[in-house]
N, C-alpha and C positions, 0 to 999 in steps of 0.2 A: 624621604625615601620610603618611609612606612606608608604614607598616603598613596604613593604610586603603586605599591604592592597590593593594597586594598582595592584600588581602582582596577588593576589588572585582574584581580580575583573576580570582581563583579562582571567585568567584560567577558571573562572565560565562562562564568556561570550563565550569563545571558546567551552566549554562543551555544552552550550545551543545551539550554532550554529550546533554543531555536531549532537545533538539529533534531531533538526529540519530537518537537511539534511537526517538523517536516516528515520525519520517518512515520509518525502516526498517520498523517494525512495520506502518504503514499500507501501505507498498509490498508487503510480504509478504501482507497480507490481500487486497489488490487482485489479486495474482498468483494466489492461491488461488481467488478468485471468478471470474476470467476463464475458466478451463477449463470451469467449470460452465455459464456463459453460452454458450460455444461449443458445448458438448455439446447444450444445449437447441435451438439453431438447427439443428444437424446432425440431430437426431431429428425435428424439424419438417419439414426438407427431405426426409428419407427417407420420412416418412409421406405427404407430398404426392406424392412420386414414385411410391410404391407404389400409392396410390389413384388415380393418374392425374389429379390435380387441379393440374397444373403450369401 
């Protein structure tokens, strides 16, 4: 019974590490996507300003 508890502890720990790794990957992807979205807005604002359509 004790061996089963230790095995379950390792399985839960591995699952936790997997979840943290996935969350970290998703966070990095979001950070990489954010500057591109900001750049699009900036280009759009500049275009509107240059053409006088503000």
